[in-house]
Steps between C-alpha positions, in 0.01 A plus 500: 500500500425815710456831316800743530448834668764783535527665823575849366538701818704428810265303724582311813509124461238469776248684286556292191500146638119462438572583130786242487255240616299558177749633243860482395647820610783691339607745764726780366562650847381845367766489223401523129407145391722519196800538724409198714344242274604366151348686205296193381345457846416873521340478163259231612368684817128548472411655839675684777425633855619849593453746780265762372742787558794341313561668164394276215499678169502435130862414471465246783195339334689481172761284655228240582347429143262231627372700798118484525430582861644743756363424849555756781549385860270740680253764380736745341618495138641855463839362376348316207468682172141402426502655147815291412340191636176560302689557188670156538181329603627430849238462759563673836345399828537572872352423840231762551394563860697203627705718748242783546428429862871470589586828326204681669625381831835655455343818369305539834815405692699772329216751550489430875877502527530838324205687647582390861867527453597149588860523400549817723322352784708180479825685484390720800463192713821321372728799537388576859312812419176385655685372830674832534202716412701647226296769312433405144327720246442195290286344773234784501138364473408422132141540363268216569402249232130520609349751254816502286446529125661218305527513128557187299658540164405199289190302583592150367502187722771652725346840523156355610666291764691795638181707512316227681777454764546880545128565561526308817717790643193725476658688212337670203598348171521651162656357175613592152507233228463466125158363571231631734335208672124528590534210740743668734384716808811728468519845363624523143732781393539615150875519503804395703557876571160532658549188705841616639346847587226327692674226689774473768623148423553407133514136441649412159362174358497588135655286232834621367501640137645787293196695613570464865871542495593777752141604513550554874722805467592809690178677408281201614696462827443873582123426460519248790624757737718496819291241666482271195655151454549312182510105500619316195451124443458521129831575304779742582481668159163661605676733742762763402748401776702826485179699552400262777835552676469872484147496624592294799810705589325837486179398662280522186354172627531313830602155400512210250479119515668325210511139399615572150768718340607624157826282523470174674666377716526835647823588674499724818504866396370834608139394451517186712694665777227760573319451834166565338523223247408136559648250247461131418667289227213446253337246733135588418402166348751298692276265709475121485143523379567761243784300341287180491221703331748651249662163427153358434430761246833438330446127481145551370629732228784285390287176506237660278763633264669172451164346448422736222232680691465873601679590814248556782663824629595705204617857528215721373 
């Protein structure tokens, strides 16, 4: 009889079919499991699959007394209370690096779209401004990427792939991370503030945590300067969105490219309506290849858990 696995977050059926081929899935549709399934069935659940950003705290774990494994779909696990899991001897695993290339591609896409004002140029053609030679202050020549200073905040798998891709554009690359890596050819900065002071484009690739919440604030954005751009493919919580809105409105910085937001899904608002902002709906890791790789990690983690073995991709 297949092992039962709870789908804790709301995940499309197309992404869970591979799991259904190996396990018996209890899909709560994003609702609390105790509201969807009988109490005796919930009490027997030993493993669950969750999206890393979905809140999963001590109270939620207490409702699943037999729970032994939390497996995150993707690299993130910021929604999981790791201390609560450890206190209950619940192992937590994820899919490290599985979508790194896909996310790095979107980071570069947003960087190019923001620095070269893609949305403004697109609108200029579509609304007839170009055909009628209508003057547009938004179409003034931007600085070149060649020689541009790009700062990468967070030098994990995604940060490294972003840096490698950006280097092709003849940019200078610097980074700030909790760890200084001797194997990297990029300039290391001792603080995020120092990195922001130096760079023109700030790429946010840091893992979300209490320490990084709103770390990109009004003061940091001011350090970027009027030609500065910020690109976020990490988590929306890293940026103070009110401060970002003000900085974009008053010219403190030139532009932003955002794939993530503090509240998702993000409804249209003042921030998304600005012409100097490029937005995408958290699609960084959304490629066929990335999903195949993430699903492989999930299957490997669950298979090992149910076999009584350590999961191969634990959260460290």
